[in-house]
C-alpha positions in Angstrom: -3.9 16.8 -7.8 -2.6 16.9 -4.3 -3.5 14.1 -2.0 -4.7 14.9 1.5 -1.6 15.4 3.7 -3.1 13.9 6.8 -4.1 10.8 4.9 -0.6 10.5 3.4 0.9 10.8 6.9 -1.4 8.1 8.2 -0.5 5.8 5.3 3.3 6.3 5.8 2.9 5.7 9.5 0.9 2.5 8.9 3.4 1.2 6.4 6.3 1.9 8.8 4.6 -0.1 11.6 4.0 -3.3 9.5 7.4 -4.6 10.2 9.4 -4.3 13.5 12.4 -2.0 13.2 14.9 -4.7 14.1 13.8 -6.5 10.8 14.1 -3.6 8.5 17.4 -4.9 7.0 15.4 -7.9 5.8 12.0 -6.5 4.8 10.1 -3.2 4.9 6.7 -2.0 3.9 6.7 1.4 2.2 4.3 3.8 0.5 5.1 5.1 -3.0 3.1 8.3 -3.6 1.8 9.2 -7.1 -0.4 12.0 -8.3 -3.7 10.3 -7.5 -2.7 7.1 -5.7 -0.4 5.5 -3.2 1.2 2.1 -3.8 1.8 -0.1 -0.8 5.0 -2.0 -1.6 7.1 -4.7 0.2 10.8 -3.9 -0.1 13.5 -6.5 0.3 17.3 -6.4 -0.2 18.8 -8.5 -3.0 19.2 -12.2 -1.9 22.9 -12.2 -2.7 23.6 -8.7 -1.4 24.3 -7.3 -4.8 22.1 -4.9 -6.8 18.9 -3.1 -6.1 16.3 -3.8 -3.5 13.1 -5.4 -4.9 9.9 -3.5 -4.6 6.9 -5.8 -4.8 3.5 -4.0 -5.1 0.9 -5.2 -2.5 -2.0 -2.8 -3.1 -2.9 0.6 -4.4 -5.0 3.2 -2.7 -6.5 5.6 -5.2 -8.0 9.0 -4.2 -10.9 10.6 -6.0 -10.9 14.3 -5.2 -14.6 14.9 -6.3 -15.9 12.5 -3.7 -13.1 12.7 -1.2 -12.9 8.9 -1.1 -10.1 6.4 -1.3 -10.5 3.0 -3.0 -8.4 -0.1 -2.8 -7.0 -1.7 -5.9 -5.4 -5.1 -6.1 -2.5 -6.2 -8.4 -2.7 -9.1 -10.8 0.2 -11.3 -12.0 0.9 -8.8 -14.8 1.4 -6.0 -12.3 -1.9 -4.3 -13.4 -4.2 -2.9 -10.8 -7.9 -3.5 -10.6 -10.5 -2.1 -8.2 -11.1 -4.3 -5.2 -14.9 -4.9 -5.0 -15.0 -6.5 -1.6 -14.4 -3.2 0.3 -16.3 -0.1 -0.7 -14.4 3.2 -1.2 -14.2 5.3 2.0 -13.3 8.8 3.2 -11.7 7.0 6.2 -8.2 5.9 4.9 -7.5 4.1 8.2 -10.5 1.7 7.6 -9.0 0.7 4.3 -5.5 0.3 5.7 -7.0 -1.9 8.5 -8.8 -3.9 5.9 -5.6 -4.6 3.9 -3.8 -5.5 7.1 -6.4 -7.8 8.7 -8.8 -9.1 6.0 -7.0 -12.3 5.5 -7.5 -12.0 1.8 -4.4 -13.5 0.2 -4.7 -11.2 -2.8 -2.7 -8.7 -0.7 -0.2 -10.5 1.4 -0.4 -13.9 -0.4 
């Protein structure tokens, strides 16, 4: 299933703007696109400069084609995602991104 291109563009732009460009060598926020979802991940270089960057999942945005709505999912300590019940699904992806960014719920940014 193809995710809406305009929503994907908005998600990528939002992720890019989470961290000022001059700090990108220390931390970035990126969007990993799947078939029916997009994972928001925090990316950091290895602490000792050797090896791969770590990719820590923050949230998942899942798209339902039948309703045209996106829903937020949170990640537990076992890296499993569960539907986030405090914010209802929405056709407006920006409202969900804003919620993740400003809700103050430590489940996302801890």
